[in-house]
N, C-alpha and C positions, 0 to 999 in steps of 0.2 A: 629447238631439243634434237633428242633424238625417238622422239616420237612415244614415248610412254610419258603417260598421263599420273603424275605422281596425288597416290593414297591417302587421301586423309581423312581420319579415321579417328571417333573413342580412344581413350588413351584407358580410361576403365571399364569401356565392353567394347574390347575387335572387331564384335561384330553389328557395330552397327557407325554406317560410314557420312562422317561430314556430308557429305552430296548427294546425298538421295532424298526423296522427296519425304517420307515419313520426317526425317532429322530436320528438313522446314519446316515442313508441318506444325510443327509442335515447340519450333524456339520462339513465337510470337508468343505464347500462354508462359514459356519460363523464362524470356525479359520479362512481361506483365507480373509476374508471380515474384521472382525477387525485384519488385518494386513492391506487389500488393503486403506481400509474408511482413515486412518489417513495421509497416504503417497498419496493416490492422492491426498486429499484433500492441504494437505501440498503442494507439485509436480505443482500442476495448481494455487492455487494462489501464488504463485512463478511465474512458466510458466507467468503470468497476469502481474504480478509488475516486471518482469525483463522485458516484454515490451513496458511497458509506463515506462519506470525510467527519462531519459530527462522531459517526462512532470512534472510530481510528482518534477526532483529537478531540477532546469538545471543547465548548467555547472556556475562557480561565474565570468568567464568571459557573456557570454551572458546577465548574470544578470547585471552585470557593463559596459557594452555597453550596454544597455536599457536602464536603469538607467542612463545614458551618453545623451542619444540620446534624451530619457524625456525631462531631463533638457533642453537643449539645446534647442527644438523644444519651448520650454513653453516661454523661454528665450529670446524665434524672435518674443513669439505676446507677451508677455509683453513693449518690447521696440518696438512695432508701435503703444500703446495706451500711455505713458508716459510718459517720460522723466525719471521722480525722479524716476517712478519705475523701468523706467528698468534699471537705476544704481541699484540700489537694489536687481533688481530678476539678476547681470551678476555674483554681491557680492555672491550671492546665489550656482545658477552658477559652479564660482573656484570655491569655498566652495567645494560642492557637488562633482566633479570633485575629486580634490585635494582625496576630501577621499575614492571615486570609485578607485586612484589610476591611473587610465584617465589622469592628467592632473597635472601639478606639481606649483605651484606661487614661 
C-alpha cells in the first residue's frame, strides 16, 4: 500500500478507535454480556414464574372444590331468605356441582 493505515472507528462514537487498548480491554466483557443478558433475564423470569406457578394457575381440583364450596355457601344464604328462591338456588347448586364433577344427580 501507500503506507497509510486505515482508521477503524466506531460509527456511533467517532472518538473511539477500534484499535485502541481501551476498546480491546472492554471487548471480552461486552461479548460476555451479550451472552449473559438474555440467559440471565430468561432464567430470572423463569424462576419467578416457577415459584409462583400455583398462584398463577391453581390446580383443577382446587378450583372445583373452591367453586363447589362457594356455590354451597350461596345456597345456604339464599335458602334462609326465601323458600321459592331456595328451590331455584338448590337447582342451580346441583347443576354447578354436577358440572364441576363433584356431585352427580
